Structure formats: C-alpha cells, structure tokens
Phi, psi and omega in degrees: 000130182268128177273144178244154181273178182299318179296321179292319178296319178299319179295318179293321178293325175295319177295320178297318179297318177295327179292331179297329181297331182272353183295314181298320179295317181294318180295318179294319179297321178289332183280343180300326179297333179294329177295315179296323178296317180294317180295314180298326179291332181268323184237359175094333174218194184245029177215151176258113188276341184272005185274314179231128183297125177077357183216084181298147179267119178287136178249093182229170181264164175215162177231155178222130177277119182272315174214172185305331181252005185229130176226156183235135175253130182212168174296146185271126170050238184289350179284354182293320179295309176300325178295321177297319179293321178293330180285308189243356176097164179266134180051041184290342178279350176094339181270175179260021175128037175083201183292129184261348180085188181292139183284146177249132173276109187286345177283316183258339182085001181274151179247163179273347176215150184241144174285145183294321187285320186253340183079004179248164178287154183249006185257158175246191184293333181095185182280149173289132179282122181242024174089181182234140175231154176278148176285154180252002181055041184294314181294324177298319177297319178296319179297321178296317178297317180298314181295322181295322184265356186298315181298314180296320180293319178295319178299316180296315180295318179296318179298319179296318179295315181294320180295317181291333180283313190262347180259344180253150183287000000 
C-alpha cells in the first residue's frame, strides 16, 4: 500500500469535491427516463397525436441544473401542456375556459352588456367545447418513479465519483 502525503491527499479531496457538483446533474439525467416510462404506461407511447394535425407533440422529460447540487426534472418544451392534461384531465373544471364576458346574440348582434367606451359588447363566441376527459395522474406516477429510484442513482453516482478520484492517479 502506497502512502500519500498531505498535498496529494488535499488534491484528491479537491477533486472529490469538484466531482460532487456533477452528481445532481447525473442523477437528474438518469431520472428523465422515468417520465417517458410513466407516459408510455398511460398512453402506450410518448406523444399525443391528436393535438396538432400531422405533427404529434412528444411528451418527454428534461432536466435543468439550478445550482451545483440541485437539479430539476420537468416536462420538455411544448410537452408541458399535454402533460398537464394527462395529469389532471381536459376541461376538468367543467367550464369552457373561465369567464366568457357578456354574451353576444350572433343572430341579432346585440349583447347583454355594453362597454362604456364603445357602446358595443366586448365578448366573442368563446372556445369550442371539445369535451371532458379524466386525468391519468401521469406526472404523479413519474414523480413516484423518480423518488423510488433516486437513492440508487445517487449511490451509483457517488460511488463512480469516489472510485474515479481514489483509484486513479
């Protein structure tokens, strides 16, 4: 067994400390796959085909490093809206999109309330009703998978950092 002096030990501990900064990033990168597993478990693949004609929206995860020891896993880009719908359902509040304003009679053009400045109604026809769906709790399922695998992933990343620090010159 080779003994090392204080300067060499100090250098190895500095390398170990720098290696800790990458652990959160590595664990988050490994956890992104859990989002795809949860989505695939609920809808069979990782895209919602009925949202844009001819161009399905992929619902996958992404990660962002917030600080050296903190990373965040979230839905990627345009997949955030479909993920929200998969989590809690479409039109789950029962309305067609919140307050609609004064109603307009499209046959006569008259409104039930008038704006002070123009004397005309300020509302439009509103959103097309496209039904209601139940949520599948997809993001909750992904969070459970991430939490379940977090300890093993952190242990593996820490072991790799320690092995690369202390076994290599």
